[in-house]
C-alpha positions in Angstrom: -0.1 0.0 -0.2 1.3 4.0 -0.9 1.4 6.3 1.9 -1.1 9.1 1.0 1.1 11.2 3.0 3.7 10.5 0.7 1.3 10.8 -2.1 0.2 14.3 -0.8 3.9 15.8 -0.1 4.9 14.7 -3.4 1.8 16.5 -4.9 2.3 19.5 -3.2 6.2 19.6 -4.1 4.8 19.3 -7.7 2.3 22.2 -7.3 4.8 24.4 -5.5 7.1 23.8 -8.4 4.7 24.4 -11.2 3.4 27.7 -9.5 6.9 28.9 -9.3 7.2 27.8 -13.0 4.2 29.9 -14.3 5.1 33.0 -11.9 9.1 33.0 -13.8 7.4 32.7 -17.4 4.4 35.4 -16.5 7.0 38.1 -15.2 9.3 37.2 -18.4 6.2 37.4 -20.4 5.3 40.6 -18.8 9.2 42.5 -19.3 9.6 40.8 -23.2 5.8 41.3 -24.6 4.4 44.3 -25.1 0.8 43.4 -25.9 0.8 41.2 -22.8 -1.5 43.3 -20.8 -3.6 44.2 -24.0 -3.8 40.6 -26.0 -5.6 38.5 -23.4 -2.7 36.7 -22.2 -2.3 37.9 -18.8 -5.8 36.8 -17.8 -5.1 33.7 -19.2 -1.9 33.0 -16.9 -3.4 35.1 -13.9 -6.3 32.6 -14.1 -3.9 29.3 -14.6 -1.6 30.7 -11.5 -4.9 31.2 -9.5 -6.0 27.4 -10.0 -2.4 25.8 -9.0 -2.3 28.1 -6.0 -6.1 26.8 -5.1 -4.7 23.2 -5.7 -1.7 24.1 -3.6 -3.7 25.1 -0.7 -6.2 22.4 -0.9 -3.0 19.7 -0.9 -1.3 22.1 2.2 -4.6 21.6 4.1 -3.9 18.0 3.9 -1.2 17.8 5.1 -2.3 19.3 8.4 
């Protein structure tokens, strides 16, 4: 049987990594894409980051 705590901890680590990557890419896009705020990409990125944060918060809650 697999350890559920280990699985949740692994998911938390994966989500933290994904969130860091998304935030880094968003920052780079803000600096390099002059249309970033007007072409809808910022809103899509914000929504994706918000979704990952919600999943991360839920996974962290399971570890408490």
